KEKE-3310 file (N, C-alpha, C; in steps of 0.2 Angstrom, whole numbers, plus 5000, padded with zeros to 4 digits):
npx = (5005:5005:5010:5001:4987:4986:4985:4974:4965:4964:4959:4947:4940:4941:4933:4922:4919:4917:4906:4905:4907:4902:4897:4887:4873:4869:4860:4845:4841:4825:4820:4817:4804:4814:4821:4816:4824:4829:4830:4835:4827:4818:4800:4791:4777:4760:4751:4755:4768:4762:4749:4750:4739:4731:4716:4707:4706:4703:4699:4694:4696:4707:4720:4722:4726:4742:4753:4767:4781:4795:4806:4824:4831:4839:4856:4861:4874:4884:4890:4907:4914:4927:4933:4940:4931:4930:4933:4919:4906:4894:4883:4888:4890:4889:4882:4883:4875:4870:4857:4853:4855:4868:4883:4893:4911:4927:4940:4950:4947:4953:4968:4972:4982:4981:4972:4959:4950:4940:4924:4908:4903:4896:4883:4879:4883:4898:4910:4919:4910:4906:4906:4911:4907:4915:4911:4917:4924:4926:4909:4909:4901:4907:4904:4907:4917:4922:4924:4934:4934:4948:4951:4956:4952:4942:4948:4947:4953:4963:4951:4942:4933:4940:4939:4948:4959:4953:4948:4956:4961:4971:4973:4976:4972:4958:4958:4955:4952:4949:4935:4919:4902:4884:4870:4854:4843:4826:4817:4808:4806:4815:4814:4814:4826:4837:4853:4866:4882:4894:4910:4927:4927:4915:4912:4901:4900:4899:4892:4896:4885:4877:4881:4884:4898:4917:4929:4934:4923:4917:4917:4920:4916:4906:4894:4879:4864:4859:4853:4862:4870:4865:4863:4857:4858:4862:4858:4870:4875:4878:4864:4858:4848:4835:4837:4830:4824:4818:4811:4815:4807:4810:4808:4810:4801:4792:4789:4776:4764:4749:4734:4715:4702:4698:4702:4714:4731:4743:4755:4766:4772:4778:4783:4784:4778:4792:4787:4778:4783:4794:4803:4805:4817:4817:4825:4820:4821:4821:4830:4823:4815:4804:4795:4792:4780:4778:4768:4768:4764:4766:4770:4759:4761:4749:4740:4753:4758:4759:4752:4742:4743:4728:4720:4711:4705:4691:4693:4705:4710:4718:4711:4701:4686:4681:4677:4667:4664:4671:4687:4698:4698:4699:4711:4720:4724:4724:4739:4748:4745:4743:4738:4745:4747:4755:4771:4767:4769:4766:4769:4783:4798:4809:4826:4837:4850:4859:4872:4875:4871:4856:4841:4833:4817:4808:4793:4784:4780:4790:4789:4791:4794:4786:4786:4778:4768:4751:4737:4734:4744:4750:4760:4760:4760:4766:4764:4767:4780:4789:4802:4819:4822:4821:4826:4816:4812:4820:4825:4833:4837:4835:4843:4839:4841:4857:4859:4872:4876:4869:4878:4884:4878)
npy = (4993:5012:5027:5037:5032:5023:5037:5043:5033:5032:5044:5045:5037:5042:5055:5048:5045:5055:5069:5079:5075:5078:5071:5067:5058:5051:5059:5053:5053:5060:5045:5035:5020:5007:4994:4981:4964:4951:4931:4923:4910:4896:4890:4880:4870:4871:4858:4848:4833:4815:4808:4814:4820:4828:4825:4840:4852:4852:4871:4878:4886:4881:4868:4849:4837:4830:4826:4815:4816:4816:4818:4817:4819:4836:4842:4851:4858:4863:4877:4872:4872:4883:4884:4897:4908:4914:4928:4941:4938:4936:4924:4912:4916:4929:4938:4947:4959:4967:4981:4977:4964:4956:4950:4954:4949:4943:4941:4928:4923:4935:4942:4950:4967:4970:4977:4963:4964:4967:4964:4964:4956:4943:4931:4921:4914:4908:4901:4913:4924:4926:4931:4934:4944:4951:4957:4974:4977:4985:4988:5001:5011:5011:4994:4985:4972:4968:4951:4939:4922:4916:4923:4936:4954:4966:4980:4997:5009:5020:5024:5027:5037:5035:5032:5024:5011:5007:4998:4985:4968:4960:4963:4957:4960:4969:4985:5004:5007:4996:4995:4998:5006:4999:5004:5005:5003:5004:5013:5028:5033:5023:5005:4990:4980:4983:4988:5001:5003:5010:5019:5024:5037:5042:5040:5032:5015:5012:5003:5005:5006:4999:4985:4970:4971:4968:4976:4991:4993:4996:5011:5023:5034:5039:5052:5051:5042:5032:5024:5017:5014:5004:4989:4971:4959:4945:4927:4915:4897:4896:4899:4902:4905:4913:4922:4938:4936:4941:4931:4927:4922:4911:4919:4934:4937:4939:4928:4934:4942:4947:4959:4962:4971:4967:4953:4940:4936:4923:4924:4926:4939:4956:4970:4970:4977:4980:4976:4965:4958:4952:4936:4926:4917:4902:4889:4873:4859:4849:4851:4858:4873:4887:4898:4913:4927:4944:4950:4938:4927:4911:4902:4891:4875:4869:4855:4849:4852:4849:4853:4866:4883:4893:4903:4918:4925:4933:4943:4948:4940:4928:4913:4914:4913:4924:4941:4938:4927:4912:4902:4909:4915:4922:4927:4915:4906:4896:4887:4890:4894:4910:4910:4903:4900:4892:4881:4866:4851:4853:4866:4865:4867:4861:4870:4870:4871:4875:4879:4888:4898:4900:4895:4878:4873:4862:4853:4846:4834:4832:4839:4852:4865:4880:4889:4892:4894:4898:4891:4905:4914:4916:4917:4907:4898:4884:4867:4852:4846:4832:4825:4827:4847:4860:4872:4880:4880:4883:4897:4914:4921:4935:4947:4955:4968:4969:4984:4995:5004:5020:5036:5044:5061)
npz = (4998:4996:5002:5000:4998:5008:5016:5010:5015:5028:5030:5026:5032:5045:5042:5040:5052:5058:5068:5060:5045:5028:5018:5007:5002:4987:4975:4967:4949:4940:4931:4914:4913:4915:4900:4899:4904:4898:4896:4884:4878:4873:4873:4880:4875:4873:4877:4888:4895:4890:4901:4913:4916:4931:4946:4946:4960:4976:4981:4990:5006:5019:5014:5018:5018:5013:5000:5000:5003:4989:4989:4996:5011:5014:5021:5035:5041:5058:5064:5070:5087:5093:5078:5070:5061:5044:5034:5036:5024:5011:5008:4998:4976:4966:4951:4940:4929:4916:4911:4899:4898:4898:4904:4917:4916:4923:4916:4912:4924:4934:4942:4932:4924:4912:4897:4888:4905:4912:4905:4895:4887:4888:4889:4896:4911:4918:4926:4926:4928:4940:4954:4971:4986:4999:5014:5024:5037:5054:5047:5034:5025:5012:5009:5003:4994:4977:4971:4962:4954:4956:4969:4968:4971:4961:4959:4958:4948:4952:4960:4954:4942:4927:4910:4904:4906:4918:4927:4938:4942:4948:4964:4979:4991:4999:5000:4999:4986:4981:4986:4986:4987:4985:4980:4980:4968:4970:4972:4968:4952:4946:4943:4953:4962:4956:4956:4958:4956:4967:4967:4978:4978:4973:4960:4948:4942:4927:4912:4897:4886:4888:4894:4883:4877:4872:4873:4878:4888:4901:4913:4925:4929:4928:4934:4938:4938:4927:4911:4911:4921:4929:4936:4938:4952:4951:4960:4963:4966:4984:4991:5004:5019:5022:5016:5003:4989:4973:4960:4943:4928:4913:4901:4909:4915:4932:4946:4955:4966:4964:4961:4955:4955:4968:4967:4972:4966:4961:4950:4933:4930:4923:4927:4940:4959:4973:4982:4980:4971:4981:4988:5004:5005:5015:5024:5027:5041:5032:5021:5009:5004:5010:5004:5007:5005:5007:5014:5026:5023:5015:4999:4990:4981:4971:4974:4976:4965:4945:4940:4928:4923:4914:4904:4907:4893:4891:4903:4908:4917:4926:4926:4934:4929:4926:4933:4940:4953:4953:4953:4959:4974:4990:4990:4981:4969:4954:4951:4961:4979:4989:5003:5014:5031:5040:5036:5025:5018:5004:5001:5001:4996:4983:4977:4967:4964:4947:4943:4932:4938:4937:4944:4947:4953:4963:4966:4981:4976:4966:4952:4942:4941:4930:4913:4900:4884:4881:4868:4863:4866:4876:4888:4903:4919:4923:4934:4931:4922:4926:4927:4920:4921:4909:4899:4902:4913:4923:4931:4939:4953:4958:4968:4983:4997:4997:5000:5004:5018:5025:5019:5033:5039)
capx = (5000:5007:5009:4995:4984:4986:4983:4968:4959:4963:4955:4940:4937:4941:4927:4914:4915:4916:4900:4904:4906:4896:4898:4879:4868:4867:4851:4843:4837:4819:4820:4810:4808:4820:4819:4814:4831:4828:4836:4833:4826:4813:4796:4786:4771:4755:4751:4762:4768:4755:4752:4752:4735:4728:4711:4706:4708:4697:4701:4693:4698:4714:4721:4726:4731:4747:4755:4771:4786:4798:4813:4829:4832:4848:4860:4863:4881:4884:4897:4912:4915:4933:4935:4939:4927:4930:4930:4913:4904:4888:4883:4889:4892:4884:4883:4881:4871:4870:4852:4853:4854:4873:4886:4901:4915:4934:4947:4955:4945:4957:4975:4976:4982:4982:4967:4956:4950:4932:4921:4900:4899:4892:4874:4879:4886:4900:4915:4922:4905:4905:4911:4910:4906:4915:4911:4924:4923:4919:4905:4907:4897:4911:4907:4910:4924:4920:4931:4933:4935:4953:4950:4959:4948:4942:4953:4943:4960:4964:4947:4936:4933:4941:4937:4953:4963:4948:4949:4962:4960:4975:4974:4974:4968:4956:4958:4952:4951:4944:4929:4912:4896:4879:4865:4847:4838:4821:4816:4808:4805:4818:4813:4815:4831:4844:4858:4870:4889:4898:4917:4925:4929:4910:4910:4896:4901:4896:4894:4894:4879:4872:4881:4889:4904:4922:4933:4929:4916:4916:4919:4920:4917:4897:4890:4873:4863:4856:4850:4870:4872:4859:4866:4854:4861:4858:4863:4874:4877:4872:4857:4858:4843:4832:4835:4826:4826:4815:4811:4814:4808:4816:4807:4811:4794:4796:4784:4773:4757:4746:4727:4712:4695:4698:4703:4723:4733:4750:4759:4769:4771:4782:4784:4779:4783:4793:4782:4775:4788:4799:4802:4809:4819:4819:4828:4817:4824:4826:4836:4819:4812:4801:4794:4787:4778:4780:4764:4771:4761:4768:4767:4756:4759:4743:4742:4760:4763:4754:4745:4743:4738:4722:4719:4704:4706:4688:4694:4711:4710:4717:4708:4694:4680:4677:4677:4660:4665:4675:4690:4701:4695:4704:4720:4720:4726:4726:4743:4749:4742:4750:4738:4746:4751:4760:4773:4766:4772:4765:4774:4791:4802:4818:4829:4842:4856:4860:4877:4875:4868:4849:4839:4826:4811:4804:4787:4786:4778:4794:4787:4796:4789:4790:4783:4775:4763:4745:4736:4731:4752:4751:4765:4759:4764:4765:4771:4767:4784:4791:4809:4823:4821:4825:4828:4808:4808:4825:4825:4835:4835:4837:4845:4837:4846:4863:4861:4877:4873:4871:4885:4881:4878)
capy = (5000:5018:5033:5041:5027:5025:5042:5042:5026:5033:5050:5042:5032:5047:5057:5045:5045:5063:5070:5086:5074:5082:5068:5067:5052:5056:5061:5050:5058:5055:5041:5034:5014:5000:4989:4971:4963:4944:4927:4923:4906:4894:4892:4874:4869:4872:4853:4841:4826:4813:4803:4817:4824:4826:4828:4846:4849:4858:4875:4884:4882:4876:4860:4849:4833:4836:4820:4811:4818:4811:4822:4818:4825:4839:4841:4857:4856:4867:4880:4869:4877:4883:4886:4904:4910:4918:4936:4941:4939:4935:4915:4908:4918:4932:4939:4956:4959:4974:4982:4972:4957:4953:4949:4956:4943:4945:4937:4923:4921:4940:4942:4955:4972:4974:4973:4964:4963:4966:4963:4962:4953:4937:4931:4917:4914:4904:4904:4919:4927:4926:4933:4934:4952:4949:4963:4977:4975:4985:4991:5008:5015:5006:4988:4978:4971:4962:4945:4934:4916:4917:4925:4942:4957:4969:4987:5004:5012:5029:5023:5029:5043:5035:5029:5020:5008:5008:4991:4979:4963:4957:4964:4952:4962:4974:4992:5008:5006:4990:4996:4999:5004:4996:5008:5000:5009:5002:5021:5033:5029:5017:4997:4985:4973:4985:4992:5007:5004:5018:5021:5026:5043:5046:5040:5027:5011:5013:4998:5006:5004:4994:4979:4969:4976:4968:4983:4998:4991:4998:5016:5024:5043:5043:5055:5051:5036:5035:5017:5011:5012:5001:4984:4967:4956:4937:4923:4907:4894:4894:4906:4905:4904:4919:4930:4940:4935:4939:4925:4930:4916:4912:4924:4939:4941:4938:4927:4938:4944:4954:4959:4967:4972:4962:4944:4940:4928:4923:4920:4931:4949:4957:4976:4968:4982:4975:4970:4959:4950:4947:4931:4928:4910:4900:4883:4870:4855:4844:4852:4861:4879:4889:4905:4916:4934:4952:4947:4933:4919:4905:4899:4884:4872:4866:4847:4847:4851:4842:4858:4871:4889:4894:4911:4921:4931:4940:4949:4948:4938:4921:4907:4915:4913:4931:4944:4938:4920:4909:4901:4914:4918:4923:4926:4910:4904:4888:4885:4892:4899:4912:4911:4897:4902:4888:4875:4859:4848:4858:4874:4865:4866:4859:4875:4865:4873:4872:4878:4895:4906:4897:4886:4873:4875:4858:4855:4840:4830:4829:4842:4857:4874:4883:4894:4887:4898:4893:4894:4913:4916:4922:4914:4904:4894:4877:4862:4846:4843:4826:4825:4834:4852:4863:4880:4885:4877:4889:4903:4914:4924:4942:4948:4960:4967:4971:4989:4999:5011:5026:5038:5051:5066)
capz = (5000:4997:5008:4996:5000:5017:5020:5007:5018:5033:5031:5024:5039:5051:5041:5041:5059:5062:5068:5055:5038:5025:5012:5003:4999:4979:4975:4964:4945:4938:4925:4912:4916:4913:4897:4903:4903:4898:4896:4875:4878:4870:4877:4878:4871:4877:4880:4893:4893:4891:4906:4918:4921:4939:4946:4950:4968:4979:4981:4993:5011:5019:5013:5026:5016:5010:4998:5005:4999:4985:4989:5001:5014:5015:5028:5040:5046:5061:5066:5074:5090:5094:5073:5066:5055:5039:5035:5032:5017:5011:5005:4989:4973:4962:4944:4939:4925:4916:4909:4891:4900:4897:4913:4919:4915:4923:4910:4917:4932:4938:4939:4925:4924:4906:4895:4892:4910:4913:4899:4897:4880:4890:4890:4901:4918:4920:4933:4927:4927:4946:4963:4980:4989:5006:5017:5024:5044:5054:5041:5030:5019:5007:5014:4997:4988:4971:4973:4957:4957:4957:4974:4966:4968:4960:4958:4952:4947:4957:4966:4950:4937:4922:4904:4903:4913:4925:4933:4937:4945:4953:4971:4984:4997:5000:5002:4995:4977:4981:4992:4984:4989:4984:4981:4980:4965:4972:4973:4963:4944:4945:4945:4961:4961:4952:4961:4956:4960:4968:4970:4985:4975:4971:4954:4946:4937:4920:4908:4891:4880:4892:4890:4874:4873:4873:4872:4881:4892:4908:4914:4930:4928:4930:4943:4941:4937:4920:4910:4909:4927:4933:4937:4941:4955:4953:4963:4961:4971:4990:4991:5012:5023:5027:5011:5000:4980:4967:4956:4938:4923:4910:4898:4908:4921:4940:4950:4958:4968:4959:4961:4952:4959:4974:4967:4972:4962:4960:4944:4929:4930:4920:4931:4947:4962:4976:4988:4975:4968:4985:4992:5007:5005:5023:5025:5032:5043:5028:5014:5007:5006:5012:5001:5013:5004:5010:5019:5029:5019:5012:4995:4989:4975:4971:4974:4975:4958:4941:4936:4920:4922:4911:4904:4903:4892:4892:4909:4908:4924:4924:4929:4940:4927:4924:4938:4945:4954:4950:4959:4962:4979:4999:4990:4981:4962:4953:4951:4968:4982:4992:5008:5018:5039:5038:5033:5026:5010:4997:5006:5002:4987:4983:4973:4963:4958:4938:4939:4931:4941:4938:4948:4947:4958:4960:4970:4986:4971:4960:4947:4940:4941:4924:4909:4892:4879:4877:4862:4860:4865:4881:4893:4909:4925:4923:4937:4924:4920:4930:4922:4918:4918:4902:4900:4904:4920:4924:4934:4940:4959:4959:4975:4988:5004:4997:5000:5008:5022:5023:5023:5040:5037)
cpx = (5006:5006:5003:4990:4981:4982:4974:4962:4960:4959:4947:4937:4936:4934:4922:4911:4915:4909:4898:4904:4899:4895:4890:4876:4868:4860:4852:4840:4834:4822:4815:4812:4812:4817:4819:4820:4827:4831:4833:4831:4819:4807:4793:4782:4763:4753:4756:4760:4763:4755:4752:4746:4733:4724:4710:4706:4703:4700:4702:4695:4705:4713:4723:4728:4737:4751:4763:4776:4793:4805:4818:4830:4839:4851:4863:4869:4884:4890:4900:4913:4924:4938:4936:4936:4930:4929:4922:4913:4898:4889:4884:4892:4886:4885:4881:4880:4869:4861:4848:4852:4863:4879:4891:4907:4924:4939:4951:4952:4951:4962:4975:4977:4980:4973:4968:4953:4944:4929:4914:4899:4896:4885:4873:4880:4890:4905:4918:4915:4904:4910:4906:4910:4906:4913:4917:4920:4928:4917:4907:4904:4901:4911:4908:4914:4919:4927:4930:4935:4940:4954:4954:4951:4949:4945:4949:4948:4960:4956:4943:4936:4937:4938:4942:4957:4958:4947:4955:4958:4964:4977:4971:4972:4964:4955:4954:4951:4947:4937:4925:4906:4891:4871:4858:4841:4830:4817:4813:4803:4810:4812:4816:4821:4836:4846:4862:4876:4894:4905:4917:4926:4922:4908:4905:4899:4898:4897:4889:4891:4876:4875:4885:4893:4914:4927:4930:4922:4914:4920:4918:4920:4910:4897:4882:4870:4857:4855:4859:4872:4870:4863:4861:4856:4858:4862:4866:4876:4873:4867:4857:4851:4839:4833:4832:4824:4818:4816:4810:4814:4813:4816:4806:4807:4797:4788:4782:4766:4754:4735:4724:4705:4695:4701:4709:4723:4740:4753:4763:4768:4780:4785:4780:4783:4788:4789:4780:4777:4793:4798:4805:4811:4820:4820:4822:4823:4827:4829:4831:4818:4806:4798:4790:4786:4780:4773:4763:4767:4766:4765:4767:4757:4753:4743:4749:4763:4757:4750:4747:4740:4734:4721:4716:4703:4700:4687:4699:4714:4713:4717:4703:4686:4677:4679:4669:4659:4670:4681:4695:4696:4699:4711:4724:4719:4726:4731:4748:4745:4746:4744:4739:4748:4756:4764:4771:4769:4771:4767:4782:4794:4809:4820:4835:4846:4860:4868:4880:4872:4861:4848:4834:4822:4809:4799:4788:4784:4783:4793:4792:4792:4791:4786:4782:4771:4758:4744:4732:4740:4754:4756:4763:4762:4762:4768:4771:4773:4789:4798:4813:4823:4824:4825:4822:4806:4817:4824:4831:4833:4841:4837:4840:4842:4855:4864:4866:4873:4877:4879:4881:4883:4883)
cpy = (5006:5021:5036:5037:5025:5030:5044:5036:5029:5039:5051:5038:5038:5053:5054:5045:5050:5065:5075:5082:5074:5079:5066:5061:5054:5055:5057:5052:5056:5050:5039:5024:5010:4998:4982:4968:4952:4939:4925:4915:4901:4893:4885:4875:4869:4864:4851:4838:4823:4807:4808:4823:4824:4829:4835:4846:4854:4866:4879:4881:4882:4870:4857:4843:4835:4828:4820:4814:4814:4814:4819:4821:4828:4839:4848:4857:4862:4870:4871:4876:4878:4886:4893:4904:4913:4923:4936:4942:4935:4926:4916:4915:4922:4933:4944:4956:4965:4975:4977:4966:4954:4954:4951:4950:4946:4939:4934:4922:4927:4939:4946:4962:4975:4972:4967:4962:4963:4967:4962:4959:4947:4936:4925:4918:4908:4907:4911:4927:4929:4927:4935:4942:4951:4958:4965:4976:4980:4988:4997:5009:5014:5001:4983:4978:4966:4955:4941:4927:4914:4919:4934:4947:4963:4978:4992:5005:5019:5030:5028:5034:5042:5030:5024:5017:5008:5003:4987:4974:4958:4959:4958:4952:4968:4981:4998:5006:4998:4990:4999:5001:5003:5001:5003:5006:5006:5007:5025:5030:5025:5009:4994:4981:4978:4989:4998:5002:5007:5017:5025:5034:5046:5044:5032:5021:5010:5004:5000:5000:5000:4987:4977:4969:4970:4972:4988:4997:4994:5005:5015:5031:5044:5048:5056:5045:5038:5026:5012:5010:5009:4993:4980:4963:4949:4933:4917:4904:4893:4898:4905:4904:4911:4927:4933:4939:4937:4936:4924:4922:4918:4918:4934:4941:4937:4934:4931:4939:4948:4952:4962:4966:4968:4954:4945:4934:4929:4918:4927:4938:4951:4965:4977:4975:4979:4971:4966:4953:4949:4943:4930:4918:4906:4892:4878:4866:4851:4845:4857:4868:4880:4895:4909:4925:4938:4951:4941:4927:4916:4904:4892:4881:4865:4862:4844:4848:4847:4847:4859:4876:4890:4901:4913:4925:4938:4945:4952:4946:4931:4918:4909:4916:4918:4935:4943:4929:4920:4906:4904:4917:4918:4920:4920:4908:4896:4885:4884:4899:4903:4914:4906:4902:4898:4883:4868:4856:4853:4865:4874:4864:4866:4866:4872:4869:4872:4873:4883:4900:4908:4892:4885:4875:4869:4857:4847:4832:4827:4833:4848:4863:4875:4888:4889:4895:4894:4892:4900:4914:4918:4917:4913:4902:4887:4873:4856:4842:4841:4824:4832:4842:4856:4870:4883:4883:4879:4896:4907:4919:4930:4944:4956:4960:4967:4979:4992:5004:5015:5031:5044:5057:5071)
cpz = (5000:5000:5007:4999:5004:5020:5016:5013:5025:5035:5028:5031:5044:5048:5040:5046:5062:5062:5063:5048:5034:5020:5011:5001:4990:4977:4965:4957:4943:4930:4921:4913:4911:4906:4900:4899:4905:4897:4888:4877:4874:4877:4876:4877:4874:4879:4884:4891:4893:4898:4913:4921:4926:4940:4949:4958:4971:4980:4986:5002:5012:5017:5017:5023:5011:5008:5000:5000:4995:4988:4999:5004:5015:5021:5030:5041:5050:5061:5069:5079:5091:5085:5073:5060:5050:5040:5033:5027:5017:5007:4998:4983:4970:4956:4944:4931:4923:4912:4903:4893:4900:4908:4911:4919:4917:4919:4914:4924:4936:4936:4937:4926:4917:4903:4890:4898:4914:4907:4900:4892:4881:4891:4893:4906:4918:4925:4933:4929:4936:4953:4968:4982:4996:5008:5022:5035:5048:5049:5041:5027:5011:5008:5008:4994:4983:4973:4967:4957:4957:4965:4975:4965:4966:4960:4956:4953:4948:4959:4959:4946:4932:4916:4903:4907:4918:4927:4930:4939:4946:4959:4974:4990:4997:5002:4999:4992:4976:4984:4986:4986:4983:4982:4975:4976:4965:4972:4967:4959:4943:4949:4950:4957:4954:4957:4955:4959:4960:4971:4975:4983:4973:4966:4953:4941:4931:4915:4901:4886:4883:4893:4883:4872:4877:4876:4877:4884:4900:4909:4921:4933:4928:4937:4942:4936:4932:4921:4911:4918:4933:4932:4940:4944:4955:4956:4960:4968:4979:4993:5003:5014:5025:5024:5007:4990:4977:4961:4947:4932:4918:4900:4901:4917:4925:4941:4955:4961:4964:4961:4957:4955:4964:4975:4968:4969:4963:4955:4940:4930:4927:4921:4938:4953:4966:4979:4983:4972:4971:4990:4998:5006:5013:5023:5028:5034:5038:5020:5011:5006:5005:5006:5003:5007:5010:5016:5025:5030:5016:5005:4994:4983:4974:4970:4974:4970:4952:4939:4930:4920:4916:4913:4904:4899:4891:4896:4908:4916:4925:4930:4933:4937:4930:4930:4942:4947:4951:4956:4962:4970:4987:4995:4985:4970:4960:4954:4958:4971:4987:4999:5015:5026:5039:5033:5032:5020:5007:4996:5003:4997:4988:4978:4973:4960:4951:4937:4938:4932:4939:4943:4946:4952:4959:4968:4976:4981:4967:4954:4948:4940:4933:4919:4903:4891:4879:4872:4860:4863:4869:4885:4901:4913:4922:4929:4935:4923:4925:4925:4923:4917:4913:4902:4904:4912:4925:4927:4937:4948:4959:4966:4976:4993:5001:4999:5006:5014:5020:5024:5027:5038:5043)
residu = (MET:THR:THR:GLN:ARG:PHE:LEU:ARG:GLU:LEU:LEU:SER:GLY:VAL:CYS:LEU:LEU:ALA:ALA:GLY:CYS:THR:THR:ALA:GLU:PRO:THR:LEU:PRO:ASN:ARG:PRO:ASP:HIS:ALA:ALA:SER:ALA:MET:GLU:VAL:PRO:VAL:ILE:PRO:THR:GLU:ALA:PRO:ALA:GLY:GLN:GLU:THR:PRO:ALA:ALA:GLU:VAL:SER:GLY:GLU:VAL:GLN:GLU:ARG:GLY:VAL:SER:ARG:ILE:ALA:PRO:GLY:LEU:ILE:VAL:PRO:PRO:ILE:ALA:GLY:ILE:ALA:LEU:PRO:PRO:PRO:SER:LEU:PRO:GLY:GLU:PHE:ALA:LEU:ARG:THR:GLN:LYS:GLY:PHE:TYR:VAL:THR:ALA:ILE:ASP:GLY:GLY:GLY:ARG:THR:ALA:ASP:PRO:ILE:LEU:VAL:THR:SER:SER:THR:ALA:ALA:GLY:PRO:TRP:GLU:LYS:PHE:LYS:PHE:PRO:LEU:THR:TYR:PRO:SER:THR:PRO:TYR:ASP:LYS:SER:LEU:GLN:THR:VAL:ARG:GLY:ASN:TYR:VAL:THR:ALA:VAL:ASN:GLY:GLY:GLY:LEU:THR:ALA:ASN:VAL:PHE:HIS:THR:ASP:ALA:THR:GLN:ALA:LYS:ASP:TRP:GLU:ARG:PHE:ARG:PHE:LEU:ASP:LEU:GLY:VAL:GLY:ASN:PHE:ALA:PRO:SER:PHE:TYR:ALA:LEU:TYR:THR:ILE:LYS:GLY:PHE:TYR:VAL:THR:ALA:VAL:ASN:ALA:GLY:GLY:ARG:TYR:GLN:ASP:ALA:LEU:HIS:THR:ASP:ALA:LYS:GLN:ILE:GLN:ALA:TRP:GLU:GLN:PHE:ARG:ILE:VAL:LYS:CYS:GLY:ASP:ILE:GLY:SER:GLY:TYR:ASP:TYR:GLY:ILE:MET:ALA:ALA:ASN:GLY:ASN:PHE:LEU:ALA:ALA:ASP:SER:TYR:GLN:GLY:THR:THR:TRP:PHE:GLY:LEU:ASN:ASN:SER:PRO:SER:GLU:ALA:GLN:MET:LYS:LEU:LYS:LEU:ILE:GLN:GLN:GLY:ASP:GLY:THR:PHE:ALA:LEU:GLN:THR:THR:THR:GLY:ARG:TYR:LEU:THR:ALA:LEU:GLY:GLY:GLY:GLY:GLN:VAL:GLU:LYS:TYR:ASP:ARG:ARG:TYR:TRP:THR:PRO:ASP:CYS:GLY:GLY:LEU:PHE:GLY:GLY:PRO:CYS:ILE:GLY:GLY:GLU:ALA:PRO:ILE:PHE:HIS:ILE:ASP:ALA:THR:GLN:VAL:GLN:ALA:TRP:GLU:LYS:PHE:ARG:VAL:ILE:ASP:GLN:GLY:ASN:CYS:THR:TYR:ALA:ILE:GLN:THR:THR:SER:GLY:PHE:TYR:ALA:GLY:ILE:PHE:LYS:ASP:SER:SER:GLY:VAL:THR:LEU:LEU:THR:THR:ARG:ARG:ASP:GLY:ALA:PRO:THR:ALA:ASN:GLU:LYS:PHE:GLN:LEU:VAL:VAL:PHE:GLY:LEU:ALA:SER:PRO:VAL:VAL:LEU:GLN)
# end
């Protein structure tokens, strides 16, 4: 560490602790709604595989009968007394997607000071697109670092403010230039589940052209947040327990609650609010997960799976038989319910890591949740596939709760 960098780090810490620190939280300007960011994948046909018809289930009232789980119990390993814990970090790894759906890639998995270093040309997440987010201790407003698969840290050269020689990935320690703030953009006119990355000198990280570039891919000179400064962070690997996620389907839509004229259901939504799309994934004793909505209720797979969502085009209301009567009552929907107050078999799901920052979601009866197009071209949900998941049964977990501490005034 040079003398100048040591002094900068020391003064930065003093400023944050001092009562008279005047560094202000950056003001977010009004921006138009973001463009949809989707994985380009096919959709399954309207008809499910033969032999999987499931009798219609009663939809009113709390269902007491539950199917027998076909899921092997998981294993939770407790901490070992007397063993020192590693530096604080969030579980698993993460990938950063630009607003156009491209991933940030650390070439060679890190360890570079000559271009190309970080690029945004990848449309899929492999090892070079995965980062850990170690936390600084004690916590500061610049509380996160980006660690590559080889264990190196991402350095914002000169602390930001550059359009060339912007990043290095050869650092083996997280010092001032390796520290970033994550700003949650789910406020005002910004869409939920996007973040801006802020360098220690107060510049935003820019994905030039919102991604898709192998050269001149990233800058650190932005002073305000526009589309190119918005990143969606998706989960890779260990999802932990008790963390909030948005579950994004292969077409870019989210699993979310919605309502219309007093009727509530749970299905696909292309522009949900944070409250509609946020689900807390809580690990159960058998290794499965319960998905809890922001109202405290749990997601239920009707019948334990084996269902296909239908659409009533007359009223733009999924599976409700129109606005006057029908099965959609009490916060229920034909494929998924969101009214359960306790976790039983139908409220348990396996969340299966696919190794590329996507996950398959399997019901207690062994069916996979997924999407399909009906005969009218509407994309809907299904839990009828009983076999290896295709692209349509793979979801991304969009991460909430990564916002850094506010700057002291």
